[in-house]
mmCIF file of the N, C-alpha and C atoms, coordinates in Angstrom:
data_MODEL
# 
_entry.id   MODEL 
# 
loop_
_atom_site.group_PDB 
_atom_site.id 
_atom_site.type_symbol 
_atom_site.label_atom_id 
_atom_site.label_alt_id 
_atom_site.label_comp_id 
_atom_site.label_asym_id 
_atom_site.label_entity_id 
_atom_site.label_seq_id 
_atom_site.pdbx_PDB_ins_code 
_atom_site.Cartn_x 
_atom_site.Cartn_y 
_atom_site.Cartn_z 
_atom_site.occupancy 
_atom_site.B_iso_or_equiv 
_atom_site.pdbx_formal_charge 
_atom_site.auth_seq_id 
_atom_site.auth_comp_id 
_atom_site.auth_asym_id 
_atom_site.auth_atom_id 
_atom_site.pdbx_PDB_model_num 
ATOM 1   N N  . MET A 1 1  ? 0.828   -1.171  0.000  1.00 0.00 ? 1  MET A N  1 
ATOM 2   C CA . MET A 1 1  ? 0.000   0.000   0.000  1.00 0.00 ? 1  MET A CA 1 
ATOM 3   C C  . MET A 1 1  ? 0.875   1.238   0.000  1.00 0.00 ? 1  MET A C  1 
ATOM 4   N N  . GLN A 1 2  ? 0.514   2.176   -0.786 1.00 0.00 ? 2  GLN A N  1 
ATOM 5   C CA . GLN A 1 2  ? 1.290   3.395   -0.879 1.00 0.00 ? 2  GLN A CA 1 
ATOM 6   C C  . GLN A 1 2  ? 1.001   4.281   0.337  1.00 0.00 ? 2  GLN A C  1 
ATOM 7   N N  . GLY A 1 3  ? 2.054   4.823   0.935  1.00 0.00 ? 3  GLY A N  1 
ATOM 8   C CA . GLY A 1 3  ? 1.900   5.726   2.059  1.00 0.00 ? 3  GLY A CA 1 
ATOM 9   C C  . GLY A 1 3  ? 2.088   5.085   3.410  1.00 0.00 ? 3  GLY A C  1 
ATOM 10  N N  . LEU A 1 4  ? 2.227   3.770   3.477  1.00 0.00 ? 4  LEU A N  1 
ATOM 11  C CA . LEU A 1 4  ? 2.358   3.105   4.762  1.00 0.00 ? 4  LEU A CA 1 
ATOM 12  C C  . LEU A 1 4  ? 3.755   2.559   5.024  1.00 0.00 ? 4  LEU A C  1 
ATOM 13  N N  . GLY A 1 5  ? 4.645   2.686   4.079  1.00 0.00 ? 5  GLY A N  1 
ATOM 14  C CA . GLY A 1 5  ? 5.981   2.134   4.250  1.00 0.00 ? 5  GLY A CA 1 
ATOM 15  C C  . GLY A 1 5  ? 6.998   3.174   4.676  1.00 0.00 ? 5  GLY A C  1 
ATOM 16  N N  . LEU A 1 6  ? 8.170   2.711   4.983  1.00 0.00 ? 6  LEU A N  1 
ATOM 17  C CA . LEU A 1 6  ? 9.249   3.592   5.413  1.00 0.00 ? 6  LEU A CA 1 
ATOM 18  C C  . LEU A 1 6  ? 9.716   4.489   4.265  1.00 0.00 ? 6  LEU A C  1 
ATOM 19  N N  . GLN A 1 7  ? 9.654   3.982   3.047  1.00 0.00 ? 7  GLN A N  1 
ATOM 20  C CA . GLN A 1 7  ? 10.071  4.787   1.897  1.00 0.00 ? 7  GLN A CA 1 
ATOM 21  C C  . GLN A 1 7  ? 9.154   5.993   1.697  1.00 0.00 ? 7  GLN A C  1 
ATOM 22  N N  . SER A 1 8  ? 7.862   5.812   1.870  1.00 0.00 ? 8  SER A N  1 
ATOM 23  C CA . SER A 1 8  ? 6.949   6.940   1.679  1.00 0.00 ? 8  SER A CA 1 
ATOM 24  C C  . SER A 1 8  ? 7.085   7.970   2.807  1.00 0.00 ? 8  SER A C  1 
ATOM 25  N N  . ILE A 1 9  ? 7.459   7.518   4.000  1.00 0.00 ? 9  ILE A N  1 
ATOM 26  C CA . ILE A 1 9  ? 7.692   8.472   5.089  1.00 0.00 ? 9  ILE A CA 1 
ATOM 27  C C  . ILE A 1 9  ? 8.933   9.306   4.799  1.00 0.00 ? 9  ILE A C  1 
ATOM 28  N N  . LYS A 1 10 ? 9.935   8.678   4.222  1.00 0.00 ? 10 LYS A N  1 
ATOM 29  C CA . LYS A 1 10 ? 11.144  9.439   3.858  1.00 0.00 ? 10 LYS A CA 1 
ATOM 30  C C  . LYS A 1 10 ? 10.844  10.451  2.757  1.00 0.00 ? 10 LYS A C  1 
ATOM 31  N N  . LYS A 1 11 ? 9.946   10.104  1.848  1.00 0.00 ? 11 LYS A N  1 
ATOM 32  C CA . LYS A 1 11 ? 9.584   11.035  0.774  1.00 0.00 ? 11 LYS A CA 1 
ATOM 33  C C  . LYS A 1 11 ? 8.696   12.166  1.296  1.00 0.00 ? 11 LYS A C  1 
ATOM 34  N N  . ASN A 1 12 ? 7.823   11.871  2.242  1.00 0.00 ? 12 ASN A N  1 
ATOM 35  C CA . ASN A 1 12 ? 6.894   12.863  2.758  1.00 0.00 ? 12 ASN A CA 1 
ATOM 36  C C  . ASN A 1 12 ? 6.960   12.870  4.293  1.00 0.00 ? 12 ASN A C  1 
ATOM 37  N N  . PRO A 1 13 ? 7.875   13.641  4.891  1.00 0.00 ? 13 PRO A N  1 
ATOM 38  C CA . PRO A 1 13 ? 8.018   13.631  6.350  1.00 0.00 ? 13 PRO A CA 1 
ATOM 39  C C  . PRO A 1 13 ? 6.854   14.291  7.082  1.00 0.00 ? 13 PRO A C  1 
ATOM 40  N N  . ALA A 1 14 ? 5.948   14.927  6.361  1.00 0.00 ? 14 ALA A N  1 
ATOM 41  C CA . ALA A 1 14 ? 4.788   15.526  7.018  1.00 0.00 ? 14 ALA A CA 1 
ATOM 42  C C  . ALA A 1 14 ? 3.825   14.469  7.557  1.00 0.00 ? 14 ALA A C  1 
ATOM 43  N N  . LEU A 1 15 ? 3.987   13.215  7.151  1.00 0.00 ? 15 LEU A N  1 
ATOM 44  C CA . LEU A 1 15 ? 3.132   12.145  7.656  1.00 0.00 ? 15 LEU A CA 1 
ATOM 45  C C  . LEU A 1 15 ? 3.549   11.650  9.041  1.00 0.00 ? 15 LEU A C  1 
ATOM 46  N N  . ILE A 1 16 ? 4.719   12.019  9.509  1.00 0.00 ? 16 ILE A N  1 
ATOM 47  C CA . ILE A 1 16 ? 5.221   11.531  10.800 1.00 0.00 ? 16 ILE A CA 1 
ATOM 48  C C  . ILE A 1 16 ? 4.302   11.929  11.956 1.00 0.00 ? 16 ILE A C  1 
ATOM 49  N N  . PRO A 1 17 ? 3.843   13.201  12.072 1.00 0.00 ? 17 PRO A N  1 
ATOM 50  C CA . PRO A 1 17 ? 2.919   13.514  13.172 1.00 0.00 ? 17 PRO A CA 1 
ATOM 51  C C  . PRO A 1 17 ? 1.611   12.734  13.100 1.00 0.00 ? 17 PRO A C  1 
ATOM 52  N N  . LEU A 1 18 ? 1.147   12.445  11.899 1.00 0.00 ? 18 LEU A N  1 
ATOM 53  C CA . LEU A 1 18 ? -0.065  11.646  11.757 1.00 0.00 ? 18 LEU A CA 1 
ATOM 54  C C  . LEU A 1 18 ? 0.135   10.246  12.317 1.00 0.00 ? 18 LEU A C  1 
ATOM 55  N N  . TYR A 1 19 ? 1.250   9.612   11.963 1.00 0.00 ? 19 TYR A N  1 
ATOM 56  C CA . TYR A 1 19 ? 1.551   8.283   12.485 1.00 0.00 ? 19 TYR A CA 1 
ATOM 57  C C  . TYR A 1 19 ? 1.719   8.305   13.999 1.00 0.00 ? 19 TYR A C  1 
ATOM 58  N N  . VAL A 1 20 ? 2.351   9.344   14.536 1.00 0.00 ? 20 VAL A N  1 
ATOM 59  C CA . VAL A 1 20 ? 2.549   9.445   15.985 1.00 0.00 ? 20 VAL A CA 1 
ATOM 60  C C  . VAL A 1 20 ? 1.204   9.583   16.690 1.00 0.00 ? 20 VAL A C  1 
ATOM 61  N N  . CYS A 1 21 ? 0.315   10.419  16.161 1.00 0.00 ? 21 CYS A N  1 
ATOM 62  C CA . CYS A 1 21 ? -1.001  10.608  16.791 1.00 0.00 ? 21 CYS A CA 1 
ATOM 63  C C  . CYS A 1 21 ? -1.846  9.343   16.721 1.00 0.00 ? 21 CYS A C  1 
ATOM 64  N N  . VAL A 1 22 ? -1.815  8.658   15.609 1.00 0.00 ? 22 VAL A N  1 
ATOM 65  C CA . VAL A 1 22 ? -2.578  7.414   15.480 1.00 0.00 ? 22 VAL A CA 1 
ATOM 66  C C  . VAL A 1 22 ? -2.013  6.352   16.417 1.00 0.00 ? 22 VAL A C  1 
ATOM 67  N N  . ALA A 1 23 ? -0.701  6.263   16.523 1.00 0.00 ? 23 ALA A N  1 
ATOM 68  C CA . ALA A 1 23 ? -0.077  5.284   17.426 1.00 0.00 ? 23 ALA A CA 1 
ATOM 69  C C  . ALA A 1 23 ? -0.395  5.610   18.883 1.00 0.00 ? 23 ALA A C  1 
ATOM 70  N N  . ALA A 1 24 ? -0.370  6.888   19.258 1.00 0.00 ? 24 ALA A N  1 
ATOM 71  C CA . ALA A 1 24 ? -0.697  7.276   20.634 1.00 0.00 ? 24 ALA A CA 1 
ATOM 72  C C  . ALA A 1 24 ? -2.163  6.963   20.943 1.00 0.00 ? 24 ALA A C  1 
ATOM 73  N N  . GLY A 1 25 ? -3.052  7.216   20.013 1.00 0.00 ? 25 GLY A N  1 
ATOM 74  C CA . GLY A 1 25 ? -4.461  6.888   20.217 1.00 0.00 ? 25 GLY A CA 1 
ATOM 75  C C  . GLY A 1 25 ? -4.696  5.391   20.352 1.00 0.00 ? 25 GLY A C  1 
ATOM 76  N N  . ALA A 1 26 ? -4.007  4.617   19.539 1.00 0.00 ? 26 ALA A N  1 
ATOM 77  C CA . ALA A 1 26 ? -4.141  3.158   19.626 1.00 0.00 ? 26 ALA A CA 1 
ATOM 78  C C  . ALA A 1 26 ? -3.603  2.636   20.954 1.00 0.00 ? 26 ALA A C  1 
ATOM 79  N N  . CYS A 1 27 ? -2.478  3.174   21.407 1.00 0.00 ? 27 CYS A N  1 
ATOM 80  C CA . CYS A 1 27 ? -1.923  2.756   22.702 1.00 0.00 ? 27 CYS A CA 1 
ATOM 81  C C  . CYS A 1 27 ? -2.862  3.138   23.838 1.00 0.00 ? 27 CYS A C  1 
ATOM 82  N N  . GLY A 1 28 ? -3.449  4.321   23.770 1.00 0.00 ? 28 GLY A N  1 
ATOM 83  C CA . GLY A 1 28 ? -4.403  4.738   24.792 1.00 0.00 ? 28 GLY A CA 1 
ATOM 84  C C  . GLY A 1 28 ? -5.639  3.853   24.820 1.00 0.00 ? 28 GLY A C  1 
ATOM 85  N N  . ALA A 1 29 ? -6.127  3.465   23.661 1.00 0.00 ? 29 ALA A N  1 
ATOM 86  C CA . ALA A 1 29 ? -7.296  2.586   23.597 1.00 0.00 ? 29 ALA A CA 1 
ATOM 87  C C  . ALA A 1 29 ? -6.985  1.206   24.164 1.00 0.00 ? 29 ALA A C  1 
ATOM 88  N N  . VAL A 1 30 ? -5.817  0.674   23.844 1.00 0.00 ? 30 VAL A N  1 
ATOM 89  C CA . VAL A 1 30 ? -5.421  -0.632  24.370 1.00 0.00 ? 30 VAL A CA 1 
ATOM 90  C C  . VAL A 1 30 ? -5.253  -0.565  25.886 1.00 0.00 ? 30 VAL A C  1 
ATOM 91  N N  . TYR A 1 31 ? -4.641  0.510   26.390 1.00 0.00 ? 31 TYR A N  1 
ATOM 92  C CA . TYR A 1 31 ? -4.479  0.674   27.838 1.00 0.00 ? 31 TYR A CA 1 
ATOM 93  C C  . TYR A 1 31 ? -5.841  0.719   28.529 1.00 0.00 ? 31 TYR A C  1 
ATOM 94  N N  . TYR A 1 32 ? -6.784  1.479   27.989 1.00 0.00 ? 32 TYR A N  1 
ATOM 95  C CA . TYR A 1 32 ? -8.087  1.612   28.624 1.00 0.00 ? 32 TYR A CA 1 
ATOM 96  C C  . TYR A 1 32 ? -8.864  0.299   28.602 1.00 0.00 ? 32 TYR A C  1 
ATOM 97  N N  . ILE A 1 33 ? -8.770  -0.455  27.521 1.00 0.00 ? 33 ILE A N  1 
ATOM 98  C CA . ILE A 1 33 ? -9.445  -1.749  27.449 1.00 0.00 ? 33 ILE A CA 1 
ATOM 99  C C  . ILE A 1 33 ? -8.843  -2.726  28.455 1.00 0.00 ? 33 ILE A C  1 
ATOM 100 N N  . LEU A 1 34 ? -7.509  -2.739  28.572 1.00 0.00 ? 34 LEU A N  1 
ATOM 101 C CA . LEU A 1 34 ? -6.865  -3.604  29.560 1.00 0.00 ? 34 LEU A CA 1 
ATOM 102 C C  . LEU A 1 34 ? -7.221  -3.178  30.977 1.00 0.00 ? 34 LEU A C  1 
ATOM 103 N N  . ARG A 1 35 ? -7.319  -1.881  31.213 1.00 0.00 ? 35 ARG A N  1 
ATOM 104 C CA . ARG A 1 35 ? -7.700  -1.393  32.534 1.00 0.00 ? 35 ARG A CA 1 
ATOM 105 C C  . ARG A 1 35 ? -9.123  -1.812  32.866 1.00 0.00 ? 35 ARG A C  1 
ATOM 106 N N  . LEU A 1 36 ? -10.033 -1.696  31.919 1.00 0.00 ? 36 LEU A N  1 
ATOM 107 C CA . LEU A 1 36 ? -11.402 -2.131  32.153 1.00 0.00 ? 36 LEU A CA 1 
ATOM 108 C C  . LEU A 1 36 ? -11.474 -3.635  32.413 1.00 0.00 ? 36 LEU A C  1 
ATOM 109 N N  . ALA A 1 37 ? -10.672 -4.400  31.708 1.00 0.00 ? 37 ALA A N  1 
ATOM 110 C CA . ALA A 1 37 ? -10.705 -5.858  31.856 1.00 0.00 ? 37 ALA A CA 1 
ATOM 111 C C  . ALA A 1 37 ? -10.126 -6.310  33.193 1.00 0.00 ? 37 ALA A C  1 
ATOM 112 N N  . THR A 1 38 ? -9.222  -5.520  33.775 1.00 0.00 ? 38 THR A N  1 
ATOM 113 C CA . THR A 1 38 ? -8.589  -5.952  35.017 1.00 0.00 ? 38 THR A CA 1 
ATOM 114 C C  . THR A 1 38 ? -9.122  -5.251  36.256 1.00 0.00 ? 38 THR A C  1 
ATOM 115 N N  . ARG A 1 39 ? -9.658  -4.047  36.137 1.00 0.00 ? 39 ARG A N  1 
ATOM 116 C CA . ARG A 1 39 ? -10.075 -3.275  37.307 1.00 0.00 ? 39 ARG A CA 1 
ATOM 117 C C  . ARG A 1 39 ? -11.581 -3.170  37.500 1.00 0.00 ? 39 ARG A C  1 
ATOM 118 N N  . ASN A 1 40 ? -12.359 -3.449  36.506 1.00 0.00 ? 40 ASN A N  1 
ATOM 119 C CA . ASN A 1 40 ? -13.797 -3.272  36.595 1.00 0.00 ? 40 ASN A CA 1 
ATOM 120 C C  . ASN A 1 40 ? -14.416 -4.382  37.445 1.00 0.00 ? 40 ASN A C  1 
ATOM 121 N N  . PRO A 1 41 ? -15.278 -4.051  38.397 1.00 0.00 ? 41 PRO A N  1 
ATOM 122 C CA . PRO A 1 41 ? -15.873 -5.106  39.222 1.00 0.00 ? 41 PRO A CA 1 
ATOM 123 C C  . PRO A 1 41 ? -16.892 -5.957  38.472 1.00 0.00 ? 41 PRO A C  1 
ATOM 124 N N  . ASP A 1 42 ? -17.295 -5.556  37.287 1.00 0.00 ? 42 ASP A N  1 
ATOM 125 C CA . ASP A 1 42 ? -18.238 -6.346  36.500 1.00 0.00 ? 42 ASP A CA 1 
ATOM 126 C C  . ASP A 1 42 ? -17.576 -7.508  35.779 1.00 0.00 ? 42 ASP A C  1 
ATOM 127 N N  . VAL A 1 43 ? -16.248 -7.528  35.714 1.00 0.00 ? 43 VAL A N  1 
ATOM 128 C CA . VAL A 1 43 ? -15.516 -8.563  34.986 1.00 0.00 ? 43 VAL A CA 1 
ATOM 129 C C  . VAL A 1 43 ? -14.915 -9.536  35.995 1.00 0.00 ? 43 VAL A C  1 
ATOM 130 N N  . THR A 1 44 ? -15.177 -10.823 35.816 1.00 0.00 ? 44 THR A N  1 
ATOM 131 C CA . THR A 1 44 ? -14.635 -11.851 36.703 1.00 0.00 ? 44 THR A CA 1 
ATOM 132 C C  . THR A 1 44 ? -13.761 -12.784 35.885 1.00 0.00 ? 44 THR A C  1 
ATOM 133 N N  . TRP A 1 45 ? -12.491 -12.890 36.250 1.00 0.00 ? 45 TRP A N  1 
ATOM 134 C CA . TRP A 1 45 ? -11.560 -13.762 35.544 1.00 0.00 ? 45 TRP A CA 1 
ATOM 135 C C  . TRP A 1 45 ? -11.447 -15.124 36.229 1.00 0.00 ? 45 TRP A C  1 
ATOM 136 N N  . ASN A 1 46 ? -11.527 -15.160 37.550 1.00 0.00 ? 46 ASN A N  1 
ATOM 137 C CA . ASN A 1 46 ? -11.359 -16.408 38.282 1.00 0.00 ? 46 ASN A CA 1 
ATOM 138 C C  . ASN A 1 46 ? -12.491 -16.529 39.294 1.00 0.00 ? 46 ASN A C  1 
ATOM 139 N N  . ARG A 1 47 ? -13.562 -17.151 38.898 1.00 0.00 ? 47 ARG A N  1 
ATOM 140 C CA . ARG A 1 47 ? -14.735 -17.229 39.754 1.00 0.00 ? 47 ARG A CA 1 
ATOM 141 C C  . ARG A 1 47 ? -14.555 -18.251 40.881 1.00 0.00 ? 47 ARG A C  1 
ATOM 142 N N  . SER A 1 48 ? -13.665 -19.204 40.737 1.00 0.00 ? 48 SER A N  1 
ATOM 143 C CA . SER A 1 48 ? -13.522 -20.237 41.760 1.00 0.00 ? 48 SER A CA 1 
ATOM 144 C C  . SER A 1 48 ? -12.866 -19.704 43.029 1.00 0.00 ? 48 SER A C  1 
ATOM 145 N N  . SER A 1 49 ? -11.924 -18.773 42.914 1.00 0.00 ? 49 SER A N  1 
ATOM 146 C CA . SER A 1 49 ? -11.258 -18.258 44.108 1.00 0.00 ? 49 SER A CA 1 
ATOM 147 C C  . SER A 1 49 ? -12.075 -17.175 44.801 1.00 0.00 ? 49 SER A C  1 
ATOM 148 N N  . ASN A 1 50 ? -12.898 -16.439 44.047 1.00 0.00 ? 50 ASN A N  1 
ATOM 149 C CA . ASN A 1 50 ? -13.714 -15.384 44.628 1.00 0.00 ? 50 ASN A CA 1 
ATOM 150 C C  . ASN A 1 50 ? -15.071 -15.377 43.924 1.00 0.00 ? 50 ASN A C  1 
ATOM 151 N N  . PRO A 1 51 ? -16.073 -16.040 44.490 1.00 0.00 ? 51 PRO A N  1 
ATOM 152 C CA . PRO A 1 51 ? -17.354 -16.129 43.788 1.00 0.00 ? 51 PRO A CA 1 
ATOM 153 C C  . PRO A 1 51 ? -18.135 -14.816 43.737 1.00 0.00 ? 51 PRO A C  1 
ATOM 154 N N  . GLU A 1 52 ? -17.836 -13.876 44.633 1.00 0.00 ? 52 GLU A N  1 
ATOM 155 C CA . GLU A 1 52 ? -18.518 -12.577 44.635 1.00 0.00 ? 52 GLU A CA 1 
ATOM 156 C C  . GLU A 1 52 ? -17.482 -11.454 44.582 1.00 0.00 ? 52 GLU A C  1 
ATOM 157 N N  . PRO A 1 53 ? -16.917 -11.167 43.404 1.00 0.00 ? 53 PRO A N  1 
ATOM 158 C CA . PRO A 1 53 ? -15.839 -10.179 43.333 1.00 0.00 ? 53 PRO A CA 1 
ATOM 159 C C  . PRO A 1 53 ? -16.304 -8.750  43.567 1.00 0.00 ? 53 PRO A C  1 
ATOM 160 N N  . TRP A 1 54 ? -17.585 -8.470  43.417 1.00 0.00 ? 54 TRP A N  1 
ATOM 161 C CA . TRP A 1 54 ? -18.075 -7.108  43.605 1.00 0.00 ? 54 TRP A CA 1 
ATOM 162 C C  . TRP A 1 54 ? -17.997 -6.684  45.073 1.00 0.00 ? 54 TRP A C  1 
ATOM 163 N N  . GLN A 1 55 ? -17.883 -7.654  46.002 1.00 0.00 ? 55 GLN A N  1 
ATOM 164 C CA . GLN A 1 55 ? -17.759 -7.298  47.415 1.00 0.00 ? 55 GLN A CA 1 
ATOM 165 C C  . GLN A 1 55 ? -16.398 -6.677  47.731 1.00 0.00 ? 55 GLN A C  1 
ATOM 166 N N  . GLU A 1 56 ? -15.385 -6.930  46.898 1.00 0.00 ? 56 GLU A N  1 
ATOM 167 C CA . GLU A 1 56 ? -14.070 -6.318  47.109 1.00 0.00 ? 56 GLU A CA 1 
ATOM 168 C C  . GLU A 1 56 ? -14.117 -4.812  46.893 1.00 0.00 ? 56 GLU A C  1 
ATOM 169 N N  . TYR A 1 57 ? -15.012 -4.357  46.046 1.00 0.00 ? 57 TYR A N  1 
ATOM 170 C CA . TYR A 1 57 ? -15.066 -2.946  45.683 1.00 0.00 ? 57 TYR A CA 1 
ATOM 171 C C  . TYR A 1 57 ? -16.103 -2.176  46.484 1.00 0.00 ? 57 TYR A C  1 
ATOM 172 N N  . LYS A 1 58 ? -16.490 -2.698  47.608 1.00 0.00 ? 58 LYS A N  1 
ATOM 173 C CA . LYS A 1 58 ? -17.506 -2.023  48.402 1.00 0.00 ? 58 LYS A CA 1 
ATOM 174 C C  . LYS A 1 58 ? -16.997 -0.688  48.938 1.00 0.00 ? 58 LYS A C  1 
ATOM 175 N N  . ASP A 1 59 ? -15.749 -0.630  49.353 1.00 0.00 ? 59 ASP A N  1 
ATOM 176 C CA . ASP A 1 59 ? -15.173 0.602   49.901 1.00 0.00 ? 59 ASP A CA 1 
ATOM 177 C C  . ASP A 1 59 ? -14.007 1.123   49.064 1.00 0.00 ? 59 ASP A C  1 
ATOM 178 N N  . LYS A 1 60 ? -13.886 0.687   47.823 1.00 0.00 ? 60 LYS A N  1 
ATOM 179 C CA . LYS A 1 60 ? -12.796 1.139   46.959 1.00 0.00 ? 60 LYS A CA 1 
ATOM 180 C C  . LYS A 1 60 ? -13.317 2.067   45.877 1.00 0.00 ? 60 LYS A C  1 
ATOM 181 N N  . GLN A 1 61 ? -12.419 2.901   45.385 1.00 0.00 ? 61 GLN A N  1 
ATOM 182 C CA . GLN A 1 61 ? -12.751 3.763   44.260 1.00 0.00 ? 61 GLN A CA 1 
ATOM 183 C C  . GLN A 1 61 ? -12.289 3.071   42.989 1.00 0.00 ? 61 GLN A C  1 
ATOM 184 N N  . TYR A 1 62 ? -13.213 2.784   42.089 1.00 0.00 ? 62 TYR A N  1 
ATOM 185 C CA . TYR A 1 62 ? -12.834 2.135   40.843 1.00 0.00 ? 62 TYR A CA 1 
ATOM 186 C C  . TYR A 1 62 ? -13.121 3.007   39.648 1.00 0.00 ? 62 TYR A C  1 
ATOM 187 N N  . LYS A 1 63 ? -13.567 4.227   39.873 1.00 0.00 ? 63 LYS A N  1 
ATOM 188 C CA . LYS A 1 63 ? -13.750 5.147   38.755 1.00 0.00 ? 63 LYS A CA 1 
ATOM 189 C C  . LYS A 1 63 ? -12.383 5.602   38.274 1.00 0.00 ? 63 LYS A C  1 
ATOM 190 N N  . PHE A 1 64 ? -12.292 5.920   36.997 1.00 0.00 ? 64 PHE A N  1 
ATOM 191 C CA . PHE A 1 64 ? -11.015 6.336   36.418 1.00 0.00 ? 64 PHE A CA 1 
ATOM 192 C C  . PHE A 1 64 ? -10.574 7.685   36.977 1.00 0.00 ? 64 PHE A C  1 
ATOM 193 N N  . TYR A 1 65 ? -11.499 8.650   37.056 1.00 0.00 ? 65 TYR A N  1 
ATOM 194 C CA . TYR A 1 65 ? -11.160 9.971   37.556 1.00 0.00 ? 65 TYR A CA 1 
ATOM 195 C C  . TYR A 1 65 ? -12.412 10.601  38.138 1.00 0.00 ? 65 TYR A C  1 
ATOM 196 N N  . SER A 1 66 ? -12.313 11.106  39.340 1.00 0.00 ? 66 SER A N  1 
ATOM 197 C CA . SER A 1 66 ? -13.437 11.787  39.974 1.00 0.00 ? 66 SER A CA 1 
ATOM 198 C C  . SER A 1 66 ? -12.907 13.024  40.692 1.00 0.00 ? 66 SER A C  1 
ATOM 199 N N  . PRO A 1 67 ? -13.061 14.207  40.100 1.00 0.00 ? 67 PRO A N  1 
ATOM 200 C CA . PRO A 1 67 ? -12.497 15.416  40.722 1.00 0.00 ? 67 PRO A CA 1 
ATOM 201 C C  . PRO A 1 67 ? -13.293 15.907  41.921 1.00 0.00 ? 67 PRO A C  1 
ATOM 202 N N  . ILE A 1 68 ? -14.527 15.465  42.077 1.00 0.00 ? 68 ILE A N  1 
ATOM 203 C CA . ILE A 1 68 ? -15.391 16.024  43.108 1.00 0.00 ? 68 ILE A CA 1 
ATOM 204 C C  . ILE A 1 68 ? -15.304 15.257  44.422 1.00 0.00 ? 68 ILE A C  1 
ATOM 205 N N  . ARG A 1 69 ? -15.310 13.956  44.361 1.00 0.00 ? 69 ARG A N  1 
ATOM 206 C CA . ARG A 1 69 ? -15.479 13.172  45.567 1.00 0.00 ? 69 ARG A CA 1 
ATOM 207 C C  . ARG A 1 69 ? -14.486 12.024  45.619 1.00 0.00 ? 69 ARG A C  1 
ATOM 208 N N  . ASP A 1 70 ? -14.062 11.691  46.844 1.00 0.00 ? 70 ASP A N  1 
ATOM 209 C CA . ASP A 1 70 ? -13.197 10.540  47.061 1.00 0.00 ? 70 ASP A CA 1 
ATOM 210 C C  . ASP A 1 70 ? -14.078 9.384   47.519 1.00 0.00 ? 70 ASP A C  1 
ATOM 211 N N  . TYR A 1 71 ? -14.260 8.415   46.661 1.00 0.00 ? 71 TYR A N  1 
ATOM 212 C CA . TYR A 1 71 ? -15.176 7.315   46.939 1.00 0.00 ? 71 TYR A CA 1 
ATOM 213 C C  . TYR A 1 71 ? -14.631 6.322   47.954 1.00 0.00 ? 71 TYR A C  1 
ATOM 214 N N  . SER A 1 72 ? -13.352 6.403   48.277 1.00 0.00 ? 72 SER A N  1 
ATOM 215 C CA . SER A 1 72 ? -12.810 5.474   49.261 1.00 0.00 ? 72 SER A CA 1 
ATOM 216 C C  . SER A 1 72 ? -13.261 5.838   50.672 1.00 0.00 ? 72 SER A C  1 
ATOM 217 N N  . LYS A 1 73 ? -13.741 7.070   50.896 1.00 0.00 ? 73 LYS A N  1 
ATOM 218 C CA . LYS A 1 73 ? -14.171 7.502   52.226 1.00 0.00 ? 73 LYS A CA 1 
ATOM 219 C C  . LYS A 1 73 ? -15.680 7.428   52.420 1.00 0.00 ? 73 LYS A C  1 
ATOM 220 N N  . THR A 1 74 ? -16.424 7.130   51.385 1.00 0.00 ? 74 THR A N  1 
ATOM 221 C CA . THR A 1 74 ? -17.876 7.055   51.513 1.00 0.00 ? 74 THR A CA 1 
ATOM 222 C C  . THR A 1 74 ? -18.316 5.608   51.637 1.00 0.00 ? 74 THR A C  1 
ATOM 223 N N  . LYS A 1 75 ? -19.401 5.396   52.346 1.00 0.00 ? 75 LYS A N  1 
ATOM 224 C CA . LYS A 1 75 ? -19.944 4.057   52.502 1.00 0.00 ? 75 LYS A CA 1 
ATOM 225 C C  . LYS A 1 75 ? -20.782 3.694   51.290 1.00 0.00 ? 75 LYS A C  1 
ATOM 226 N N  . SER A 1 76 ? -20.720 2.464   50.904 1.00 0.00 ? 76 SER A N  1 
ATOM 227 C CA . SER A 1 76 ? -21.481 1.984   49.760 1.00 0.00 ? 76 SER A CA 1 
ATOM 228 C C  . SER A 1 76 ? -22.927 1.741   50.163 1.00 0.00 ? 76 SER A C  1 
ATOM 229 N N  . PRO A 1 77 ? -23.873 2.151   49.306 1.00 0.00 ? 77 PRO A N  1 
ATOM 230 C CA . PRO A 1 77 ? -25.278 1.880   49.633 1.00 0.00 ? 77 PRO A CA 1 
ATOM 231 C C  . PRO A 1 77 ? -25.714 0.455   49.265 1.00 0.00 ? 77 PRO A C  1 
ATOM 232 N N  . ALA A 1 78 ? -24.799 -0.359  48.824 1.00 0.00 ? 78 ALA A N  1 
ATOM 233 C CA . ALA A 1 78 ? -25.140 -1.722  48.420 1.00 0.00 ? 78 ALA A CA 1 
ATOM 234 C C  . ALA A 1 78 ? -25.463 -2.559  49.648 1.00 0.00 ? 78 ALA A C  1 
ATOM 235 N N  . PRO A 1 79 ? -26.456 -3.430  49.549 1.00 0.00 ? 79 PRO A N  1 
ATOM 236 C CA . PRO A 1 79 ? -26.800 -4.292  50.688 1.00 0.00 ? 79 PRO A CA 1 
ATOM 237 C C  . PRO A 1 79 ? -25.749 -5.369  50.915 1.00 0.00 ? 79 PRO A C  1 
ATOM 238 N N  . ASN A 1 80 ? -25.676 -5.841  52.129 1.00 0.00 ? 80 ASN A N  1 
ATOM 239 C CA . ASN A 1 80 ? -24.725 -6.880  52.505 1.00 0.00 ? 80 ASN A CA 1 
ATOM 240 C C  . ASN A 1 80 ? -25.454 -8.229  52.461 1.00 0.00 ? 80 ASN A C  1 
ATOM 241 N N  . TYR A 1 81 ? -25.093 -9.093  51.517 1.00 0.00 ? 81 TYR A N  1 
ATOM 242 C CA . TYR A 1 81 ? -25.750 -10.380 51.343 1.00 0.00 ? 81 TYR A CA 1 
ATOM 243 C C  . TYR A 1 81 ? -25.039 -11.518 52.056 1.00 0.00 ? 81 TYR A C  1 
ATOM 244 N N  . GLU A 1 82 ? -23.944 -11.219 52.743 1.00 0.00 ? 82 GLU A N  1 
ATOM 245 C CA . GLU A 1 82 ? -23.165 -12.283 53.386 1.00 0.00 ? 82 GLU A CA 1 
ATOM 246 C C  . GLU A 1 82 ? -23.807 -12.738 54.693 1.00 0.00 ? 82 GLU A C  1 
ATOM 247 N N  . ASN A 1 83 ? -24.559 -11.880 55.334 1.00 0.00 ? 83 ASN A N  1 
ATOM 248 C CA . ASN A 1 83 ? -25.168 -12.242 56.635 1.00 0.00 ? 83 ASN A CA 1 
ATOM 249 C C  . ASN A 1 83 ? -26.526 -12.854 56.470 1.00 0.00 ? 83 ASN A C  1 
# 
């Protein structure tokens, strides 16, 4: 394909910022997907060791960014089903 090889970048160096921006966006998307897959309480990877993983996040902050409130200091309104 024309425009995607190293030779075309040498001929047209104005494409370098485009490649950098696309690569940065792709890396950011991959990071966010991996973060959602590992940190989100809705995703369970090993159900045998922890059958109720949402109980771990009862007093933790799992939002990506919250400028207004610190969720680690507030009590969760979720009911306790263990008792």
